[in-house]
C-alpha positions in Angstrom: -37.9 -90.2 13.2 -40.8 -89.5 15.4 -40.1 -87.7 18.6 -40.2 -90.1 21.5 -40.3 -93.3 19.6 -38.1 -96.2 20.7 -37.2 -97.2 17.1 -33.7 -96.2 16.1 -31.6 -96.2 12.9 -28.0 -97.4 13.1 -25.0 -98.1 11.0 -22.3 -100.7 11.8 -20.4 -99.5 14.9 -17.3 -101.2 13.6 -17.3 -99.3 10.3 -14.3 -97.0 9.5 -14.4 -93.3 10.2 -15.1 -91.1 7.1 -12.0 -89.2 6.2 -12.4 -85.4 5.9 -11.6 -85.5 2.2 -14.5 -87.9 1.6 -17.1 -85.8 3.4 -17.4 -83.2 0.7 -21.0 -83.4 -0.6 -22.9 -81.4 -3.1 -26.0 -79.7 -1.6 -28.1 -81.5 -4.3 -29.2 -85.1 -3.5 -28.6 -85.9 -7.1 -24.9 -85.3 -7.4 -21.8 -85.8 -5.2 -18.2 -84.6 -5.3 -15.8 -87.5 -5.9 -13.0 -88.3 -3.5 -9.5 -88.3 -4.8 -8.7 -91.7 -3.6 -8.9 -92.5 0.1 -9.5 -96.2 1.2 -13.0 -95.2 2.3 -14.0 -94.0 -1.1 -12.3 -96.9 -2.9 -14.7 -99.2 -1.1 -17.2 -100.7 -3.6 -19.8 -98.1 -4.3 -22.3 -100.7 -5.4 -22.6 -102.1 -1.9 -22.9 -98.6 -0.4 -25.7 -97.8 -2.9 -27.4 -101.2 -2.2 -27.5 -100.5 1.5 -28.8 -97.0 1.0 -31.6 -98.3 -1.3 -32.5 -101.0 1.3 -32.6 -98.4 4.1 -34.7 -96.0 2.0 -37.3 -98.7 1.1 -37.5 -99.9 4.7 -38.1 -96.5 6.1 -40.4 -95.4 3.4 -42.6 -98.3 4.2 -42.5 -97.6 8.0 -43.4 -93.9 7.5 -46.1 -94.7 5.0 -47.8 -97.0 7.5 -47.6 -94.6 10.5 -50.5 -92.4 11.7 -50.7 -89.4 9.5 -52.4 -87.4 12.3 -48.9 -87.0 13.8 -47.6 -85.2 10.7 -47.1 -81.6 11.4 -46.9 -81.8 15.2 -44.3 -79.4 16.5 -42.5 -81.1 19.3 -39.0 -81.5 20.9 -37.5 -85.0 21.1 -38.8 -86.4 24.3 -35.4 -87.7 25.3 -34.2 -84.0 25.6 -37.3 -82.8 27.5 -35.4 -82.3 30.7 -32.7 -80.1 29.0 -34.4 -78.0 26.4 -32.9 -74.9 28.0 -29.4 -76.2 27.0 -30.4 -76.1 23.3 -29.9 -72.8 21.4 -32.8 -70.8 20.1 -31.0 -68.9 17.4 -28.5 -69.6 14.7 -28.1 -72.5 12.2 -29.2 -76.0 13.0 -28.5 -79.3 11.2 -30.8 -82.2 12.1 -29.7 -85.6 11.0 -32.3 -88.3 10.3 -35.2 -85.8 10.8 -38.0 -88.2 9.9 -41.3 -86.3 9.6 -39.8 -83.1 10.8 -41.4 -82.5 14.2 -38.2 -81.5 15.9 -37.1 -79.3 12.9 -40.3 -77.4 13.1 -39.9 -77.1 16.9 -36.4 -75.6 16.4 -37.8 -73.2 13.8 -40.5 -72.1 16.3 -37.7 -71.4 18.8 -36.1 -69.1 16.2 -33.5 -71.2 14.4 -32.7 -71.7 10.7 -32.8 -75.4 10.1 -31.5 -77.8 7.5 -33.1 -81.2 8.2 -32.1 -84.4 6.2 -33.4 -87.9 6.0 -32.9 -90.9 3.7 -36.7 -91.5 3.3 -38.5 -89.6 0.5 -41.8 -90.5 2.2 -40.7 -88.9 5.5 -39.4 -85.8 3.7 -42.5 -85.5 1.7 -44.6 -85.6 4.8 -42.3 -83.1 6.5 -42.5 -80.7 3.5 -46.3 -80.9 3.5 -46.3 -80.0 7.2 -43.9 -77.2 6.6 -46.1 -75.7 3.8 -49.0 -75.5 6.3 -46.8 -73.9 9.0 -45.5 -70.4 9.5 -41.9 -71.5 9.3 -41.4 -72.0 5.6 -38.6 -69.5 5.4 -36.7 -71.1 8.3 -36.6 -74.8 7.4 -35.2 -76.8 4.5 -36.0 -80.5 4.3 -33.8 -82.6 2.1 -33.6 -86.2 1.0 -30.1 -87.1 1.8 -28.0 -90.3 2.2 -25.7 -90.1 5.1 -23.6 -93.2 4.2 -20.8 -91.0 2.9 -20.9 -88.0 5.2 -22.9 -85.0 6.1 -24.4 -82.4 3.7 -22.2 -79.4 3.2 -23.2 -76.2 5.0 -22.1 -73.5 7.4 -20.9 -74.1 11.0 -23.8 -75.0 13.3 -25.1 -73.6 16.5 -26.8 -77.0 16.9 -26.4 -80.5 15.5 -29.3 -82.6 16.5 -29.2 -86.4 15.9 -32.0 -88.3 17.5 -32.6 -92.1 17.2 -29.9 -92.5 14.6 -26.4 -93.8 15.3 -23.5 -94.1 12.8 -20.1 -93.8 14.5 -18.5 -93.0 11.2 -20.2 -89.6 11.4 -18.9 -88.7 14.9 -15.9 -86.6 13.7 -18.0 -85.0 11.0 -20.6 -83.9 13.5 -17.9 -82.4 15.8 -16.4 -80.7 12.8 -19.7 -79.0 11.9 -20.1 -77.3 15.3 -19.3 -73.6 15.5 -17.3 -72.5 18.5 -19.7 -72.8 21.4 -22.0 -74.9 19.3 -24.2 -77.7 20.8 -24.4 -81.3 19.9 -27.5 -83.2 21.1 -27.5 -86.9 20.2 -29.6 -89.9 21.3 -29.5 -93.5 20.3 -30.5 -97.0 21.5 -28.2 -98.4 24.1 -27.2 -101.7 25.7 -27.7 -100.1 29.1 -31.0 -101.3 30.5 -32.1 -102.9 27.3 -34.2 -106.0 27.4 -32.3 -107.4 24.5 -28.8 -106.1 23.9 -28.0 -105.9 20.2 -25.0 -105.4 17.9 -26.2 -102.0 16.8 -26.9 -100.5 20.2 -24.5 -98.0 21.7 -22.2 -99.7 24.3 -22.0 -98.4 27.9 -20.3 -95.0 27.9 -20.0 -95.0 24.1 -21.3 -91.5 23.6 -19.1 -90.0 26.3 -16.1 -91.6 24.7 -17.0 -90.6 21.2 -17.6 -86.9 22.1 -15.0 -86.5 24.8 -13.7 -83.4 23.0 -16.9 -81.5 24.0 -17.7 -79.9 27.3 -20.3 -82.3 28.7 -23.5 -80.5 29.7 -25.8 -83.4 30.4 -26.1 -87.0 29.5 -27.9 -90.2 30.5 -28.1 -94.0 29.9 -30.8 -96.4 30.9 -33.9 -98.2 29.8 -32.2 -99.0 26.5 -31.5 -95.4 25.6 -28.4 -93.2 25.7 -28.2 -89.5 25.1 -25.7 -86.6 25.4 -25.7 -82.8 25.2 -22.3 -81.3 24.8 -20.8 -77.9 23.8 -17.8 -77.3 21.5 -15.0 -75.7 23.6 
C-alpha cells in the first residue's frame, strides 16, 4: 500500500480468530503446513482460495494502474509521521501488506532487517525492482504472501508494521510475533470522522481494545483513520 493513501484493505471484522495451531506457514509462498483439525482449518478451503484470488487480481490491477514514478520512493507511512521516534531503528521487522515497499525501504534505511509481504505479485514485483536499485538489498526480503490463514513464519520482531490493512483474525498473531519490548504500529480506515461509515472500517476504539495487552505509546482516531503504536510489555 502506498504511504499516505486513503485506500485500505480489510477482512471481515466478524471473522473468527486464527488459532495458533493454524498459523504455521511455510516460508515459501508455494506450500503450507496443514493444520491437524481445528474448526478454522476445516472451513472450506475453496472459498478461502477464491477470496485470495479475487483479492490478488483486484490489487494487481490497482498497482498496475498507479504512477510508476512513485516506485522506489523511500518514505515512512504518513500516518506515523508524528511518532517516527517511537519506531525502532534496529532489529527484525515484519511489514504486513507492504504494497510497493516504500515503508520497507525506509525501515531498512533506518537500519532494520525487513521481511515485507503482500498478496499482489504486481506490487511485490515493483518493490523488488526498487530494492534492486537501492543500497538495501541485503536488508529487505519481499515476498508474495496470502494472509488469509496467518502470518509468515519468522523470528520475534522488534517491529510489526501494518498500514492500511485490517484483519482482526490476525490480531493475536501480530501480538505473538512481537519480541519483548517490540513495537506494533498499525493503521486502518475507521468509522470515526468518516464521510461514509462502512462495514469494513474499524469501530470507535477498536484498535485500543484489540491491542489492550500492549503498553500504549500513542494512538489517534479521526478523519476516517485510526492508528496505534504500542509496545509489548
